[in-house]
N, C-alpha and C positions, 0 to 999 in steps of 0.2 A: 194567791198570793199576785200585789200587784206587779204591772210591766217595768221591767225597768228605764231608768232615764238617766242616761248618763249625765257627769255634773259640766263636762266640755265634748267637743269631738273636733277633731282634725280631719280637713280632708286634702289629699294630693290634688293638684289644681287639672290633673288629668280624668277625676273621678267627672267632677261635672263636667265633662265630655259626654258621656254616657246618661242615657235619661234615669236610669236606677240613682245614680249619684243625683242627682236635682231632686228625685221624688224623696230621697233619704234626708236631703239637708231641708226641705219643706216638712218634712215632719219634725226632726228636733228643732225649728225655728219655732213650730208650734207649740213644740213643748217647754221652749225657753231655755236654750240646752246654752253655751257660749260655744261660738262657732270659730274654728283659728285654722291657718294653715300649716303642713305642710309641704317639703320639699319629698319625703319618702315616706311611706307605713311603715318604713321597715326601719325610721331612726325619726323618735318623737322626743324633744328637749323643751323645758321648761315646766313639767309637770310636778306642783307646787308641793311640797313639804321639806321642813327641818332634818329630819333625820331621813335613813333609807326606809325605816317603817313606814314611815310618814309616805314615804315618796311610792311606794309598792301598794299601799292601797289605795291614795288617788288616784293609780299607774289603772285599778281596776275598776275605777269610775270613770274611768278616760275613755272614749272610740275614736276610731279612726277607719276613715272610709278608703278607701284605696282601689287601684287597679294592679291584679292578681298580674304579674307578667310572666311567673315560671307555669306553665299548663301542662308540666310532665307530672302526672301524680304519683305520691308513693302508694309503693305498697301496702296494704291493711290486713296482711293474713295476724292468726288465722278468720280473723274477723271478714274480710272480702276481701278483693282482689285489689282494690282499688281505695286510697282515701279521694273523696272529692271536695277539693277545699275551697270554701265557698266562705268560711269565717275561721280565726283562728283567736287563743285566747278565751277566759270564760270569768264572769263576773260575779263568780262564787266565790267560798273563801273555803271550799273544803283543806282542811290541815295536812291530809295526807297525800294529796293530786300530783299526779305525774307532772302536769304541765308545770308546775311549779321548777321543777331541775330542765325540762326540754324547751322552755321556755323563755330562762335565762331572765336576763335584762330586760327582755319584751313582754313584762305581766301586761299591757294593756291590750285591748278587745281591740280585734281590728275586723272590717267584714269588707267583700269585695265587689263590685259594682258591673264589672263584665262579665254577667252568669253565661248570656250567651256563651261567649270564647270558652267557658268550662263547660256548658253543655255538649256542646262542639265536640271537645276533646272528648269529653265521654263519650259519646256517640262512633267517637271514632275507636277509641277499646273497644266498647262493643263489638262494633264492625269486623275488627283483628281476630275478636274469641269465640264468636259464632260458627258454628252452632253451642258452643259451652255457654252455659250461661255466666254474666260477669255483673259481680257484687258490688256497689259503693257504697262504702262507710263514710258517712256524714258529718261524722262527732267525733272524730280522730283526736283535735288539737279545738275545740269546741264544745260550746252545745246551740244549737245552732236555733232552738229553741224559745232560749233566752232572748231571742235577737229577730225574732219570727217579727217582731209585732213596729220593728223600725225597716228590713230590708223584704219580707214578702219572700226569700230565694228558697225555704224550704215548699212552700206551695208552689212554685219553678219546678223545685227538682221532682218533687213527687207526681204533678201533670205530665212531666215529660220521662221522666220512666212508666207512668201509666204504657204508653203508646210504647214500649220497646219490648219487644217479644222476647230477647236477649240481656234485659237488662233488670237490672234488680236495686232498689236502693233499703239500707237501712241507718237509721242513727238512735243514739242513745241519750235521753236526758233525764233532769234530776228537776222540773220545772212542770208548770200544768197547763201553758196556756195556747191550749187545743184545739180550741172551737171554731176557728178560722180555718183549721185544716179538718174539718169532722165530713161537709159538705161536699168537698173537690174530689176529681176524678181521679183516683188510683190504683184501680183494677187486681188491687190484693196484689202490687208489686213495691209498698214500701212498707217495713216493717217497723214497726213503732218501737221501741225497748224502756220503760223504765229503769234507772236506778234506784233500785232501794233497799233499807236498811232496816234495823231493829231501832226503835226511836232512840237509845241510847247514843246510838250514833250519830244519827240526825242532829240531837241535839246537841251534842257536842263537839262534834268535828263537821258539820255541814252545814254553817253559816251561810248566808244570803240563797239557801234554796228552798223550795217547797218544803212544804211540811206532807210526813205522810201520808196523810190523809187528803191532803190536796192532791198527791201524785195520784194514789189510787183510784179516787174520782175521776181525775183525768185518762187513766188506764180504763176503765171503763165503760167511757165515753167512746175511745179509741174503738175497742173491743166491739160497741154495741155499733160503729160507722164500718164494720167489716175489715179497718186494716188488721195485717196479721202483729201481733200481741208477745211482747218480748219483754222479761223482767232480768235485769242484771243484779244479783245480791252481792253487792262488792263496795268496801272491801270487808268480807266476814271476818269479824273482829271480836275476841277470845276478850272478854269483860265478863265481872261477879254478874250473874246473871243472865249469862250470854244465850244458854240454850233456853231458857223462857222466852225470850228475848224474840227470837229467829220462831218458836216457835208461835208465838202470835202474830211475827209476821205473815207468815205461812197463810195462818188461818185466816187472817183480815183479807190476802188478795184471794183466797178461795170465795169466801163470803162474796168481795165483791164483782167479780168477774163472770157472768153465766157459762153454766157448764155448755150448753150448745158451743161454745167460741174456743173449750181448752182444748181439743185436736188443733187449734190454730197459734198454741202457747210455747214460747219455749224459754227456759231458765237457763242462765252464765250464772256458775257460782266462782268468784275468784276472792281466795283468802288474803289477807292483808300483808302484806309486802314489803322493805324498806331496802333501800342503800343506805351508804355511807354518806355519800352527798348529797342524795333527797335528804335525812337526817339536819344534816349542817343546815340546808336551805329552809324548811320546817319548824325547825327551831330556833333563826332567824325572821322569819315569817313571823310566825305564833309562839313566842316566848313562854304563854302561859297554857300552852296546851296540855290537856291532859292524854295526848297520845302516847301507849309505853311502850317506846323507844329500845330498848334493852335489848342489844346485842346477844346477852349471854344469856334469854332466856328462848334464841331463834336458831333453828340452822340455818349456814350458808347453802347455798344452792347455786349454781355458776348461771348467771344471766345471760342473754340471746346477746345482747351491745355491749359483751368485754366487759361485764361489770358483776361482781358477786351482789345475790342480794339476800335479805336476811327473811326466813319463812318459818311458821310456825312447826315445830319437829311434829315426825312423822306419828307420833301418839295419838295428837291433838288434830291433826289433818285426816288422820280417821273418821277422831270423833264429830266432826264437823262433815265429811260425808254422810257419816250414817246417818246424823242426826237429817240433815237438809233431804238429802236423800229420799230417806224414810217420809218425810214430811210430805215432798213433792208428791214420791209416786201415789201416795195417800191422797192427796188433795187434787194432785192434778193425774191422772194416770196415764194420759195421751200426751201428758206434754214430753216435746223435747226436750232433756237433762245434758248439760257439760258441765264438767270441772276442771278450772284451770289451776294450776299453781303460781 
């Protein structure tokens, strides 16, 4: 997949006080990106568009470069102890994505240049919890791999964590630009996770992301580079032919990933779910989506954030678990497997 080039980039003046801010500005100028100024990375005005939908689409083509002022890391349970904030927002257009509701009126992509401050805070968290291992998730509100050619921050995080006896890094991606990270020092302390899905789901609901074959090729490279590897199959979506689609998916993964590294592979299975607020936002942003958001076909489950979510009935959840659990146990018998509703 071609690397992302934003249509425009806003810089906070303070960002230019950091060498990384200057480097990013030069890279963007070399890409002929329009450079603008903003007083705050949290408030961007003037994004073009005659309708709300046009403004949303153009926001996803907008990069904002700023200084992360809040250095208190959010919790990232159950994936990790903390979310490490190197970027916010995503250039992808996944119809089902929870970022549409959590980011609200700020769908533009933000990156932070005070990476040394962020790493120092991570080191403090590690020190406070040792001798326990402290895990950091770098992709709670973004897909940092899609921005690596602009920031280089994942490389900095990976090399930092390689030296941490009690620190570990993990992130998930739907992109394939891994080459710059293959030869660097990681010490096995970073788990690369790829979000994968049946071809039907990727083609219909994941615009502006890498194709499945591109993600699988990238995953193989990562495995051969010695990184712990993970796959998130999410959202598991029931459509006509889903059993065949997910069977093909797991077999393709098994064919691509060497058996010698299977013991270092993890799988996370997450079924498709949505909330009423999410449904309203999805239908506004993607009015022609084929995503089935019919509440009558689902059961209600109380969510951790104080709102009901709509999940598949227990009978269908059982079918998902049985099929994918059997496939993964057959093709990756040594892999770690978790299922989340």
